[in-house]
C-alpha positions as CSV (number, residue, x, y, z in Angstrom):
1,M,-78.2,-18.1,-30.1
2,T,-77.5,-17.9,-26.4
3,I,-74.7,-16.1,-24.7
4,E,-73.6,-19.5,-23.4
5,E,-73.1,-20.8,-27.0
6,V,-71.0,-17.7,-27.8
7,L,-68.9,-18.1,-24.7
8,K,-67.9,-21.6,-25.8
9,I,-66.1,-20.0,-28.7
10,W,-64.9,-16.7,-27.4
11,T,-64.1,-15.2,-24.0
12,P,-65.9,-12.0,-23.1
13,A,-62.8,-10.0,-23.7
14,R,-62.1,-11.6,-27.1
15,L,-65.8,-11.3,-28.0
16,S,-65.6,-7.5,-27.5
17,E,-62.6,-7.4,-29.8
18,V,-64.3,-9.5,-32.5
19,L,-67.3,-7.3,-32.5
20,G,-65.5,-4.0,-32.0
21,T,-67.5,-3.2,-28.9
22,S,-66.7,-2.6,-25.3
23,I,-66.4,-5.2,-22.6
24,Q,-69.2,-3.4,-20.8
25,N,-71.6,-4.1,-23.7
26,V,-70.7,-7.8,-23.6
27,C,-71.1,-7.9,-19.8
28,G,-74.5,-6.3,-20.2
29,W,-75.6,-9.0,-22.7
30,M,-74.4,-11.6,-20.1
31,R,-76.4,-9.9,-17.4
32,E,-79.5,-9.7,-19.6
33,D,-78.9,-13.2,-21.0
34,R,-79.6,-12.0,-24.5
35,I,-77.6,-10.8,-27.5
36,P,-79.1,-8.1,-29.8
37,M,-80.4,-9.5,-33.0
38,G,-78.0,-7.5,-35.2
39,R,-75.0,-8.7,-33.2
40,Q,-76.3,-12.3,-33.5
41,Y,-76.2,-12.0,-37.3
42,E,-72.7,-10.6,-37.1
43,L,-71.6,-13.5,-34.9
44,Q,-73.2,-16.0,-37.2
45,V,-71.0,-14.6,-40.0
46,K,-67.9,-14.2,-37.9
47,S,-68.2,-17.7,-36.5
48,G,-68.4,-19.2,-40.0
49,G,-71.9,-20.5,-39.3
50,R,-71.0,-22.4,-36.0
51,L,-73.4,-20.0,-34.3
52,Q,-76.9,-19.4,-35.7
53,A,-79.0,-16.3,-35.0
54,S,-82.3,-16.9,-33.2
55,N,-85.1,-17.4,-35.7
56,F,-82.7,-17.5,-38.6
57,D,-84.5,-18.6,-41.8
58,P,-82.2,-18.8,-44.8
59,E,-85.2,-18.8,-47.1
60,R,-86.3,-15.3,-46.1
61,D,-83.2,-13.8,-44.7
62,Y,-81.3,-11.1,-46.6
63,L,-77.9,-12.2,-45.3
64,A,-78.4,-15.7,-46.6
65,N,-79.5,-15.0,-50.1
66,G,-78.0,-11.5,-50.8
67,Q,-81.1,-9.9,-52.0
68,R,-84.3,-8.6,-50.6
69,R,-87.5,-10.2,-51.8
70,G,-89.7,-8.1,-54.0
71,R,-86.9,-5.9,-55.1
72,R,-85.2,-6.1,-58.5
73,Q,-81.5,-6.4,-58.8
74,P,-79.8,-4.0,-61.3
């Protein structure tokens, strides 16, 4: 996802509230034109799927299927 896509949904101030981070962090992402991968996944969930994390692959992603491959569930 790009910062432009995110800013179509939330203002920088609201985005900082949604993520529980400082406006300085959000402004830093805007300057760098990138959002950290962990925050992208968080935004994907918080946007109800309207936003998609870069390189998101639901077939292999832990957040999508709720379990890690190669690991037994109790």
